N, CA and C of each residue as an Amber inpcrd file, in Angstrom:
protein
   624
  -2.7700000   8.5400000  26.8600000  -2.9980000   7.1910000  26.6640000
  -2.2650000   6.2550000  27.4000000  -2.8060000   5.1500000  27.9030000
  -2.2040000   4.1990000  28.8470000  -0.8890000   3.6200000  28.2640000
   0.2050000   3.4280000  29.0750000   1.5190000   3.0770000  28.5610000
   1.4110000   1.6650000  28.0330000   0.3670000   0.7120000  28.5990000
   0.2120000  -0.6710000  28.2390000  -0.4230000  -0.8470000  26.7950000
  -0.9080000   0.1690000  26.1920000  -1.4670000   0.1120000  24.8910000
  -0.4090000  -0.1010000  23.8860000  -0.6650000  -1.0870000  23.0010000
   0.3780000  -1.5090000  22.0070000   0.4630000  -0.4310000  20.9290000
   1.6820000  -0.4440000  20.3540000   1.9460000   0.5540000  19.2410000
   0.8800000   0.3000000  18.1490000   0.4540000  -0.8710000  17.9080000
  -0.4180000  -1.2350000  16.8190000  -1.7750000  -0.5850000  17.1700000
  -2.2550000  -0.5860000  18.4070000  -3.5170000  -0.0530000  18.8860000
  -3.3900000   1.4490000  18.6920000  -2.3600000   2.0240000  19.1400000
  -2.0040000   3.4680000  19.0300000  -2.2570000   3.9330000  17.6190000
  -1.5120000   3.1180000  16.6890000  -1.5630000   3.4890000  15.1950000
  -3.0010000   3.4280000  14.7720000  -3.7240000   2.3800000  15.1500000
  -5.1060000   2.1990000  14.7110000  -5.9540000   3.4010000  15.1830000
  -5.8540000   3.7720000  16.3530000  -6.6370000   4.8110000  16.9050000
  -6.2210000   6.0850000  16.1690000  -5.0410000   6.2960000  15.8620000
  -4.4780000   7.5690000  15.1990000  -5.2260000   7.6950000  13.8600000
  -5.1950000   6.5110000  13.0950000  -5.7150000   6.4790000  11.7730000
  -7.1720000   6.6820000  11.8300000  -7.8530000   5.9660000  12.7330000
  -9.3260000   6.1040000  12.8470000  -9.7620000   7.5240000  13.0360000
  -8.9060000   8.3740000  13.7820000  -9.2990000   9.7070000  14.0960000
  -9.1370000  10.5180000  12.7390000  -8.1460000  10.0160000  11.9570000
  -7.9700000  10.8770000  10.6730000  -9.2680000  10.7030000   9.8210000
  -9.6810000   9.4860000   9.7410000 -10.6360000   9.1640000   8.9160000
 -12.0000000   9.6400000   9.3440000 -12.2480000   9.5350000  10.6230000
 -13.4550000  10.1380000  11.2520000 -13.5300000  11.6360000  11.1640000
 -12.3850000  12.2260000  11.1370000 -12.4410000  13.8280000  10.9980000
 -12.5030000  14.1910000   9.4840000 -12.2000000  13.1190000   8.6300000
 -12.2130000  13.4350000   7.2640000 -11.0440000  14.3470000   6.6590000
  -9.8150000  14.2460000   7.4950000  -8.7470000  15.0780000   7.2120000
  -7.4120000  14.2180000   6.9680000  -7.6200000  12.9930000   6.5450000
  -6.4260000  12.1450000   6.2460000  -5.8260000  12.8280000   5.0990000
  -4.4480000  13.1560000   5.1930000  -3.8220000  13.8230000   3.9890000
  -3.6910000  13.0890000   2.8470000  -3.7940000  11.8180000   2.9160000
  -3.4950000  10.8840000   1.7430000  -4.8580000  10.5910000   1.0420000
  -5.9410000  10.9820000   1.6140000  -7.2370000  10.7340000   0.9770000
  -7.5930000  11.8850000   0.0380000  -7.4300000  11.7470000  -1.2260000
  -7.5590000  12.7270000  -2.1200000  -8.8070000  12.6250000  -3.1190000
  -9.5930000  11.5440000  -2.8080000 -10.8910000  11.3540000  -3.5330000
 -10.6770000  11.1400000  -5.0220000  -9.4640000  10.5220000  -5.3560000
  -9.2710000  10.1360000  -6.8240000  -8.2410000   9.1580000  -6.8100000
  -8.0710000   8.4960000  -7.8660000  -7.0310000   7.4000000  -8.0010000
  -5.6890000   8.1500000  -8.0340000  -4.6430000   7.5660000  -7.4200000
  -3.3710000   8.0780000  -7.6810000  -2.9850000   8.0310000  -9.1320000
  -2.4690000   9.1120000  -9.6730000  -2.2330000   9.1110000 -11.1460000
  -1.2150000   7.9630000 -11.5040000  -0.1320000   7.6060000 -10.6410000
   0.7790000   6.5810000 -10.9050000   0.0470000   5.2040000 -11.0130000
  -0.9030000   5.0530000 -10.2210000  -1.6940000   3.6940000 -10.3070000
  -2.4240000   3.7150000 -11.5850000  -3.0800000   4.7690000 -11.8480000
  -3.8950000   4.7500000 -13.1670000  -3.0290000   4.5780000 -14.3450000
  -1.8470000   5.1370000 -14.3350000  -0.9680000   4.8170000 -15.5160000
  -0.5630000   3.3630000 -15.5410000  -0.2520000   2.8160000 -14.4180000
  -0.0050000   1.4250000 -14.4280000  -1.1200000   0.5450000 -14.9610000
  -2.3450000   0.8230000 -14.5840000  -3.5020000   0.0940000 -14.9950000
  -3.7670000   0.2810000 -16.4510000  -3.6460000   1.4060000 -17.0240000
  -3.9190000   1.7910000 -18.2870000  -2.8540000   1.2790000 -19.3330000
  -1.6210000   0.9560000 -18.7620000  -0.6030000   0.3540000 -19.3830000
  -0.7300000  -1.2480000 -19.2810000  -1.7780000  -1.7630000 -18.5910000
  -1.9740000  -3.2030000 -18.4410000  -0.8650000  -3.7980000 -17.6090000
  -0.2200000  -2.9220000 -16.8340000   0.8070000  -3.5050000 -15.8880000
   0.2470000  -4.1660000 -14.6170000  -0.9750000  -3.9120000 -14.2300000
  -1.6830000  -4.5160000 -13.2230000  -2.2810000  -5.8100000 -13.6310000
  -1.9370000  -6.9810000 -13.2320000  -2.3960000  -8.2420000 -13.6820000
  -3.0480000  -9.1010000 -12.6410000  -4.1470000  -9.7520000 -13.0850000
  -4.6370000 -10.8630000 -12.1580000  -5.3250000 -10.3610000 -10.9560000
  -5.2210000 -11.2050000  -9.9180000  -5.8240000 -10.7390000  -8.5860000
  -4.9760000  -9.9110000  -7.9220000  -5.4810000  -8.8720000  -7.2790000
  -4.7070000  -7.7930000  -6.5450000  -5.0210000  -7.6600000  -5.1630000
  -3.8820000  -7.3730000  -4.4110000  -4.0060000  -7.0910000  -3.0380000
  -3.5730000  -5.5700000  -2.7740000  -4.3330000  -4.8150000  -2.1530000
  -3.9950000  -3.3630000  -1.9610000  -3.7670000  -3.2930000  -0.4730000
  -2.3960000  -3.1370000  -0.1020000  -1.9200000  -3.0710000   1.2350000
  -2.0450000  -1.6250000   1.7700000  -2.7430000  -1.3970000   2.8260000
  -2.8730000  -0.0580000   3.4060000  -3.8910000   0.6520000   2.4870000
  -4.9500000   0.0050000   2.2040000  -5.9040000   0.4460000   1.1850000
  -6.7260000   1.8010000   1.5790000  -6.7490000   2.1450000   2.8540000
  -7.4210000   3.3680000   3.1830000  -8.9180000   3.2250000   2.9620000
  -9.5740000   4.2600000   2.3720000 -10.9960000   4.2010000   2.0930000
 -11.2670000   3.5670000   0.6990000 -10.2330000   3.0910000   0.0680000
 -10.5180000   2.2020000  -1.0330000 -10.5700000   2.7090000  -2.3810000
 -10.0720000   4.0270000  -2.5820000 -10.3210000   4.6480000  -3.9480000
  -9.4990000   3.8140000  -4.9780000  -8.2310000   3.4700000  -4.6780000
  -7.3670000   2.7670000  -5.5740000  -7.9620000   1.4520000  -5.7780000
  -8.3350000   0.8180000  -4.7440000  -8.9990000  -0.5830000  -4.8430000
 -10.2860000  -0.6890000  -5.6500000 -11.1760000   0.1720000  -5.4470000
 -12.3910000   0.1630000  -6.1390000 -12.1420000   0.4950000  -7.5900000
 -11.2870000   1.3370000  -7.8590000 -10.8640000   1.6140000  -9.3560000
 -10.4750000   0.2590000  -9.9480000  -9.5570000  -0.3920000  -9.3880000
  -9.0890000  -1.7000000  -9.9300000 -10.0660000  -2.6680000 -10.0680000
 -11.0170000  -2.8220000  -9.0400000 -12.1600000  -3.7040000  -9.1300000
 -13.0750000  -3.3600000 -10.2720000 -13.2180000  -2.0320000 -10.5480000
 -14.0760000  -1.5470000 -11.6640000 -13.3650000  -2.0550000 -13.0020000
 -12.0710000  -2.1500000 -12.9520000 -11.4990000  -2.7190000 -14.1710000
 -11.4710000  -4.2840000 -14.3970000 -12.1280000  -4.9500000 -13.4060000
 -12.2700000  -6.3260000 -13.5040000 -11.4260000  -7.2530000 -12.6450000
 -10.5780000  -6.6250000 -11.8550000  -9.6460000  -7.3640000 -11.0460000
 -10.4140000  -7.9860000  -9.7510000 -10.0140000  -9.1450000  -9.3990000
 -10.4290000  -9.6160000  -8.0510000  -9.5430000  -8.8290000  -7.1900000
 -10.2360000  -8.1510000  -6.2180000  -9.5160000  -7.2200000  -5.3850000
  -9.7560000  -7.3610000  -3.9310000  -8.7030000  -7.5030000  -3.2530000
  -8.7190000  -7.4970000  -1.5850000  -7.8380000  -6.3150000  -1.1750000
  -8.4820000  -5.6020000  -0.2700000  -7.7970000  -4.5550000   0.5210000
  -7.6840000  -4.8250000   1.8490000  -6.5650000  -4.2720000   2.5140000
  -6.3300000  -4.5900000   3.8890000  -5.8500000  -3.2430000   4.5220000
  -6.4510000  -2.9170000   5.7560000  -6.0630000  -1.6290000   6.3460000
  -6.2540000  -1.8370000   7.8880000  -5.3420000  -1.1500000   8.6120000
  -5.3610000  -1.4110000  10.0450000  -6.6040000  -0.5290000  10.7080000
  -7.1950000   0.4000000   9.9650000  -8.1970000   1.2790000  10.4730000
  -9.6320000   0.6820000  10.1320000 -10.4570000   0.2720000  11.0980000
 -11.8000000  -0.1550000  10.9230000 -12.6070000   0.8440000  10.2900000
 -12.4580000   2.1070000  10.5760000 -13.1940000   3.2080000   9.8960000
 -12.8470000   3.2720000   8.5180000 -11.5770000   3.1760000   8.0720000
 -11.2210000   3.2550000   6.6580000 -11.8170000   2.0240000   5.9670000
 -11.8100000   0.9640000   6.4920000 -12.3900000  -0.3580000   5.9310000
 -13.8440000  -0.1140000   5.7210000 -14.5980000   0.3660000   6.6830000
 -16.0650000   0.5920000   6.6190000 -16.3060000   1.5850000   5.3810000
 -15.4990000   2.5560000   5.2870000 -15.6490000   3.5500000   4.1660000
 -15.3910000   2.9390000   2.8170000 -14.4140000   1.9440000   2.7510000
 -14.0580000   1.2790000   1.5060000 -15.2810000   0.3900000   1.1130000
 -15.7830000  -0.3730000   2.1040000 -16.8860000  -1.2270000   1.9000000
 -18.0680000  -0.4550000   1.3820000 -18.4050000   0.7770000   1.8410000
 -19.4800000   1.5310000   1.4840000 -19.2560000   2.1250000   0.0530000
 -18.0040000   2.4040000  -0.1970000 -17.5860000   2.9340000  -1.5760000
 -17.8430000   1.8970000  -2.7010000 -17.4600000   0.6790000  -2.2650000
 -17.5750000  -0.3570000  -3.2400000 -19.0550000  -0.6610000  -3.4680000
 -19.8050000  -0.7220000  -2.3930000 -21.3160000  -0.9810000  -2.7120000
 -21.9170000   0.1590000  -3.3570000 -21.6690000   1.3910000  -3.0830000
 -22.1100000   2.5480000  -3.8720000 -21.7460000   2.4550000  -5.3710000
 -20.6400000   1.9620000  -5.6680000 -20.2520000   1.8370000  -7.0100000
 -20.3950000   0.6150000  -7.8100000 -21.0770000  -0.3850000  -7.0380000
 -21.5690000  -1.6420000  -7.5230000 -20.4200000  -2.4330000  -8.0720000
 -19.3390000  -2.5610000  -7.1680000 -18.2820000  -3.4290000  -7.5170000
 -18.0420000  -4.5250000  -6.4540000 -17.5050000  -5.7050000  -6.8590000
 -17.1840000  -6.6970000  -5.8130000 -15.6980000  -6.5290000  -5.3590000
 -15.4820000  -6.2870000  -4.0400000 -14.1120000  -6.1320000  -3.5490000
 -14.1920000  -6.5620000  -2.0940000 -13.1860000  -7.2800000  -1.6500000
 -13.1000000  -7.7000000  -0.3730000 -12.2160000  -6.8120000   0.5540000
 -12.7260000  -6.2760000   1.6000000 -11.9680000  -5.2970000   2.4800000
 -11.9010000  -5.9480000   3.8530000 -10.6460000  -5.9880000   4.3370000
 -10.3590000  -6.6220000   5.6540000  -9.7290000  -5.7210000   6.5450000
 -10.2030000  -5.6070000   7.8310000  -9.5090000  -4.8140000   8.8490000
  -8.3270000  -5.7150000   9.3830000  -7.1380000  -5.1990000   9.3100000
  -6.0070000  -6.0430000   9.7380000  -4.6260000  -5.3120000   9.4230000
  -3.5810000  -5.9040000   9.8910000  -2.3170000  -5.3830000   9.7630000
  -1.6940000  -5.9480000   8.4790000  -1.0260000  -5.0400000   7.8100000
  -0.2500000  -5.4650000   6.5740000   1.0110000  -6.2490000   7.1000000
   1.2870000  -6.2280000   8.3280000   2.4300000  -7.0010000   8.8580000
   1.9550000  -8.4260000   9.3690000   0.7210000  -8.6870000   9.0500000
   0.2030000 -10.0930000   9.3840000  -0.5200000 -10.6740000   8.1820000
   0.1530000 -10.6670000   7.1020000  -0.5370000 -11.0210000   5.7810000
  -0.9200000 -12.4940000   5.8590000  -0.1830000 -13.2580000   6.5960000
  -0.4420000 -14.7890000   6.5780000  -1.9030000 -15.0620000   6.9900000
  -2.5880000 -14.1120000   7.6750000  -3.9730000 -14.4050000   7.8890000
  -4.8750000 -14.3550000   6.7800000  -4.4580000 -13.8180000   5.6310000
  -5.2740000 -13.7790000   4.5470000  -5.5630000 -15.1050000   3.9060000
  -4.6200000 -16.0000000   3.8360000  -4.7960000 -17.3510000   3.2210000
  -5.0430000 -17.2580000   1.8490000  -4.6470000 -16.2720000   1.1160000
  -4.7880000 -16.0520000  -0.3870000  -3.5540000 -15.7210000  -1.0130000
  -3.4170000 -15.9690000  -2.3170000  -2.2880000 -15.4840000  -3.0620000
  -2.8090000 -14.5430000  -4.1920000  -1.7710000 -13.6300000  -4.5060000
  -2.2230000 -12.6030000  -5.4630000  -1.1400000 -12.4140000  -6.5410000
  -1.5860000 -12.0350000  -7.7440000  -0.5910000 -11.8320000  -8.9290000
   0.0000000 -10.5390000  -8.8870000  -0.6530000  -9.5730000  -8.2180000
  -0.2290000  -8.2310000  -8.1140000  -0.5160000  -7.7520000  -6.6110000
   0.5550000  -7.0360000  -6.0940000   0.3070000  -6.4300000  -4.8790000
   0.6270000  -4.9870000  -5.0440000  -0.0890000  -4.0740000  -4.5930000
   0.1770000  -2.5340000  -4.5570000   0.2520000  -2.0540000  -3.1570000
   1.3290000  -1.3440000  -3.0190000   1.6140000  -0.6980000  -1.6980000
   1.9070000   0.8040000  -2.0820000   0.8200000   1.6060000  -1.9950000
   0.9180000   2.9690000  -2.3290000   1.0150000   3.8640000  -0.9840000
   2.2180000   4.0020000  -0.5570000   2.4420000   4.9280000   0.6090000
   2.1300000   4.2840000   1.8900000   2.4190000   2.9020000   2.1170000
   2.4030000   2.3070000   3.3930000   3.8510000   2.0180000   3.8740000
   4.7080000   1.5170000   2.9210000   6.0440000   0.9930000   3.2100000
   6.8610000   2.1050000   3.9940000   6.6480000   3.2510000   3.6640000
   7.5140000   4.4000000   4.2400000   7.1930000   4.7080000   5.6810000
   6.0980000   4.1200000   6.2740000   5.8950000   4.3860000   7.6430000
   6.4570000   3.2290000   8.4590000   7.1230000   2.1770000   7.9060000
   7.7370000   1.1020000   8.7410000   9.1130000   1.3140000   9.0730000
   9.3720000   0.9120000  10.4180000  10.8710000   0.9530000  10.8050000
  11.6320000  -0.3140000  10.1810000  12.7810000  -0.3220000  10.4830000
  13.6740000  -1.4900000   9.9610000  13.2490000  -2.8340000  10.4140000
  12.7510000  -3.0870000  11.7180000  12.3910000  -4.3320000  12.0860000
  11.0830000  -4.6490000  11.3970000  10.2030000  -3.7580000  11.2740000
   8.8940000  -3.9740000  10.5470000   9.1170000  -4.3030000   9.1830000
  10.1460000  -3.7580000   8.4240000  10.2740000  -4.0450000   7.1420000
  10.6990000  -5.5140000   6.9000000  11.4230000  -6.1700000   7.8260000
  11.6850000  -7.6270000   7.7600000  10.4660000  -8.4190000   7.8960000
   9.5740000  -8.0630000   8.7580000   8.2410000  -8.8230000   8.8640000
   7.4050000  -8.5850000   7.5900000   7.4030000  -7.3440000   7.0180000
   6.8460000  -7.1060000   5.8480000   7.1490000  -7.9680000   4.5760000
   8.5820000  -8.1620000   4.5490000   9.0690000  -9.1010000   3.5240000
   8.4490000 -10.5710000   3.6840000   8.4950000 -11.0590000   4.9360000
   7.9850000 -12.3530000   5.1640000   6.5390000 -12.4920000   4.7890000
   5.8240000 -11.4840000   5.2170000   4.3120000 -11.4260000   4.8960000
   4.1330000 -11.5710000   3.3710000   4.8160000 -10.8640000   2.6420000
   4.7300000 -10.7620000   1.1070000   4.8320000 -12.1900000   0.5410000
   5.7720000 -12.9790000   1.1240000   5.8270000 -14.3930000   0.6400000
   4.6260000 -15.3200000   0.8620000   3.7960000 -14.9170000   1.8210000
   2.7050000 -15.5600000   2.1740000   1.5260000 -15.1850000   1.0960000
   1.7180000 -14.1360000   0.4490000   0.5320000 -13.5890000  -0.4840000
   1.0410000 -13.4540000  -1.9450000   2.2320000 -13.8520000  -2.2720000
   2.8120000 -13.7340000  -3.5850000   3.2260000 -15.1040000  -4.1350000
   3.0520000 -15.2590000  -5.4310000   3.5280000 -16.4070000  -6.0670000
   4.8250000 -16.1390000  -6.8290000   5.5590000 -17.0930000  -7.2720000
   6.8690000 -16.7810000  -8.0360000   6.2640000 -15.9440000  -9.2450000
   6.8660000 -14.9280000  -9.6600000   6.5880000 -13.9570000 -10.7350000
   5.5070000 -13.0470000 -10.4190000   4.8360000 -13.1310000  -9.2520000
   3.9560000 -12.1230000  -8.8890000   4.6970000 -10.7110000  -8.6970000
   3.9790000  -9.6120000  -8.8760000   4.6290000  -8.3900000  -8.9270000
   4.1380000  -7.5340000  -7.7810000   5.0720000  -6.7150000  -7.2690000
   4.7710000  -5.6670000  -6.1510000   5.0050000  -4.3450000  -6.7750000
   4.1260000  -3.4320000  -6.7120000   4.3880000  -1.9880000  -7.1170000
   4.3920000  -1.1970000  -5.8050000   5.4820000  -0.5710000  -5.5300000
   5.7240000   0.0770000  -4.2290000   5.8850000   1.5560000  -4.5330000
   5.0920000   2.4240000  -3.9540000   5.2110000   3.8160000  -4.1010000
   5.5150000   4.4140000  -2.7300000   6.7030000   5.1450000  -2.5490000
   6.9740000   5.6890000  -1.3100000   7.7640000   6.9440000  -1.4740000
   7.6780000   7.8000000  -0.2700000   8.3820000   9.0330000  -0.2960000
   9.9430000   8.8880000  -0.6110000  10.3160000   9.7140000  -1.4800000
  11.6940000   9.6720000  -1.7930000  12.6040000  10.6550000  -0.8720000
  13.8570000  10.3200000  -0.8550000  14.8220000  11.2110000  -0.0400000
  15.0190000  12.5720000  -0.7350000  14.5110000  12.6780000  -1.9280000
  14.5890000  13.9200000  -2.6950000  13.4820000  14.9370000  -2.1990000
  12.3790000  14.5150000  -1.4600000  11.5260000  15.3410000  -0.9210000
  12.0040000  15.8500000   0.4300000  12.1480000  17.1870000   0.6360000
  12.5900000  17.7780000   1.7430000  12.0440000  17.2530000   2.9970000
  12.9550000  17.0880000   4.0410000  12.4720000  16.4520000   5.4720000
  11.7300000  17.6680000   6.1970000  11.2530000  17.2450000   7.4030000
  10.6640000  18.1380000   8.2580000   9.2000000  17.9890000   8.3940000
   8.5890000  17.0150000   7.7050000   7.0520000  16.7690000   7.7430000
   6.8950000  15.4170000   7.2290000   5.9160000  14.7710000   7.5430000
   5.4580000  13.5570000   6.9900000   6.1580000  12.3860000   7.2520000
   6.1280000  11.3080000   6.4490000   6.6990000  10.0350000   6.8450000
   8.0840000   9.8950000   6.4480000   8.7330000   8.7130000   6.8390000
  10.1370000   8.4360000   6.6620000  10.3950000   8.5800000   5.1480000
  11.4950000   9.1690000   4.8350000  12.0570000   9.1600000   3.4830000
  12.6830000   7.9350000   3.0400000  12.7200000   7.4260000   1.8510000
  13.2870000   6.1490000   1.4320000  14.2560000   6.4940000   0.2460000
  15.4440000   5.8610000   0.4430000  16.3680000   5.9440000  -0.6110000
  16.2440000   4.8660000  -1.5670000  16.5100000   5.1430000  -2.8600000
  16.4190000   4.0150000  -3.8580000  17.3650000   2.9130000  -3.4830000
  18.4940000   3.2000000  -2.9290000  19.4230000   2.1080000  -2.5280000
  18.9380000   1.2220000  -1.4530000  17.9900000   1.8230000  -0.4430000
  17.4160000   0.9870000   0.5840000  16.4660000  -0.0260000  -0.0530000
  15.6810000   0.3310000  -1.1420000  14.6990000  -0.5890000  -1.7950000
  15.5580000  -1.7020000  -2.4090000  16.6110000  -1.3670000  -3.0950000
  17.5590000  -2.4130000  -3.7450000  18.0960000  -3.3260000  -2.6570000
  18.4870000  -2.6650000  -1.5040000  19.1490000  -3.5310000  -0.5060000
  18.1920000  -4.4970000   0.1710000  16.9870000  -4.1300000   0.2720000
  16.0690000  -4.9030000   0.9390000  15.3420000  -6.0100000   0.0860000
  15.0860000  -5.6750000  -1.1510000  14.4560000  -6.6760000  -2.0360000
  15.4160000  -7.3060000  -2.9140000  16.1710000  -8.2120000  -2.3360000
  17.3620000  -8.9000000  -2.9030000  16.8620000 -10.3620000  -3.3230000
  17.7300000 -11.0530000  -4.2060000  17.4290000 -12.4100000  -4.3830000
  17.5850000 -13.2160000  -3.1600000  18.4060000 -12.8460000  -2.2140000
  18.5120000 -13.5050000  -0.9950000  17.2420000 -13.5990000  -0.1800000
  16.6070000 -12.4180000  -0.3400000  15.2230000 -12.3620000   0.3140000
  14.1080000 -12.8150000  -0.4730000  14.3610000 -13.3040000  -1.7800000
  13.3370000 -13.8910000  -2.5390000  12.7080000 -12.8580000  -3.5990000
  13.3590000 -11.7960000  -3.9070000  12.7940000 -10.7930000  -4.7100000
  13.7590000 -10.2400000  -5.7630000  13.3040000  -9.6600000  -6.7510000
  14.1490000  -8.9620000  -7.6500000  13.5160000  -7.6950000  -8.0240000
  14.3100000  -6.5930000  -7.9530000  13.8940000  -5.2930000  -8.3030000
  14.1060000  -5.1660000  -9.8310000  12.9690000  -4.9580000 -10.5510000
  12.9300000  -4.7000000 -11.9170000  13.1860000  -3.3600000 -12.4530000
  12.5520000  -2.3740000 -11.5760000  12.7580000  -0.9600000 -11.9740000
  12.3210000  -0.1530000 -10.8300000  13.1120000   0.9320000 -10.7670000
  12.6700000   1.9920000  -9.7650000  12.8510000   3.4240000 -10.5210000
  11.6880000   4.1290000 -10.5390000  11.7290000   5.4040000 -11.2640000
  11.0690000   6.5770000 -10.3340000  11.5560000   7.6920000 -10.6570000
  11.0050000   8.8690000  -9.9300000   9.4280000   8.9280000 -10.1890000
   8.6630000   9.3780000  -9.1550000   7.2520000   9.5050000  -9.2890000
   6.8000000  10.6640000  -8.5140000   5.3680000  10.8650000  -8.5080000
   4.7570000  11.8140000  -7.6430000   3.6680000  11.0580000  -6.9330000
   3.5980000  11.4310000  -5.6550000   2.5090000  11.0280000  -4.7600000
   1.6760000  12.1430000  -4.3500000   0.3500000  12.1970000  -4.7560000
  -0.5770000  13.3050000  -4.4960000  -1.0910000  13.2690000  -3.0520000
  -1.0650000  14.3830000  -2.4540000  -1.6970000  14.5060000  -1.1110000
  -2.6800000  15.6220000  -1.1400000  -3.7180000  15.6800000  -0.2020000
  -4.8170000  16.5470000  -0.1110000  -4.2130000  17.9810000  -0.2510000
  -3.2660000  18.3500000   0.6350000  -2.7750000  19.6920000   0.6540000
  -1.6310000  19.8710000  -0.3020000  -1.1900000  18.9300000  -1.0350000
  -0.0650000  18.9240000  -2.0430000  -0.5300000  18.3190000  -3.3260000
  -1.5990000  18.9060000  -4.0110000  -2.1400000  18.2720000  -5.2240000
  -1.1320000  18.1040000  -6.2960000  -0.1000000  19.0120000  -6.2620000
   0.9790000  18.7550000  -7.2780000   1.8480000  17.5010000  -7.0910000
   1.6680000  16.8880000  -5.8680000   2.3720000  15.7240000  -5.5700000
   3.8120000  15.9690000  -4.8990000   4.2200000  15.0240000  -4.1750000
   5.5770000  15.0130000  -3.6020000   6.4370000  14.1170000  -4.2840000
   7.7770000  14.1750000  -4.1270000   8.6720000  13.3960000  -4.7870000
   8.6740000  11.9630000  -4.1460000   8.5760000  10.9770000  -5.0250000
   8.5250000   9.6390000  -4.5890000   9.1940000   8.6350000  -5.5710000
   9.3510000   7.4890000  -4.9920000   9.8630000   6.3630000  -5.9830000
   8.7740000   5.4470000  -6.2070000   8.7360000   4.9380000  -7.5070000
   7.8460000   3.9040000  -7.7750000   8.6930000   2.7520000  -8.3340000
   8.6700000   1.6320000  -7.4850000   9.3990000   0.4740000  -7.8760000
   8.6050000  -0.7150000  -8.1870000   9.0040000  -1.3850000  -9.1850000
   8.3910000  -2.8120000  -9.5670000   9.2360000  -3.8600000  -9.1510000
   8.8360000  -4.7120000  -8.3170000   9.6070000  -5.7180000  -7.7300000
   8.8080000  -7.0460000  -8.0520000   9.7050000  -8.0640000  -8.3250000
   9.1980000  -9.3840000  -8.5890000   9.4970000 -10.5030000  -7.5830000
   8.5760000 -11.2580000  -7.2310000   8.8620000 -12.4210000  -6.2510000
   9.4280000 -13.5120000  -7.0700000  10.6380000 -13.9280000  -6.6240000
  11.3070000 -14.9990000  -7.3790000  11.4020000 -16.4440000  -6.7580000
  10.8680000 -16.3940000  -5.5400000  10.6530000 -17.7190000  -4.8900000
   9.6550000 -17.5910000  -3.8170000   9.2090000 -18.7270000  -3.3460000
   8.1550000 -18.7060000  -2.3260000   8.2980000 -19.9240000  -1.3680000
């Protein structure tokens, strides 16, 4: 690959290849159980943004439950699959090809944002951009549900592990957020149907 190709383009191409081949490890053809539990507990409220929505399984599920749903993903192939899935299941949902680090282009605000396994691919500099983007799409008291790999999951494969302390250090009042809860969770993968160890954080936007 040419050296002048941007990291974003490289990432997009890599994810497109996963989706075209049908071997994306995070595509499990079912709703993540942690999200289903939140929805059934009525913890998902109002209009929802799904960041890194992939082929839209979580998004379409929430749209079926009556939420106004927008999904964003860097992969055009994933977005095309999400749009087809929504059409097949007769639900209204808006899917946009774009970077979750450029949320200001959406021009919309949401009561709930879900990030199920995107945050843990970000480096430190990208995390700061991520925070700024959230303020473009969240209201005061909007909630973010963040599911990411935990440092308790052994290293040697997969994305960056995230420590609970890192989440608390990033989502501070100084940055306009309050961490309400972080609990151990499981994130299911195609080849690990039992799930890997993860953190599920509930984070509130406290200013905008």
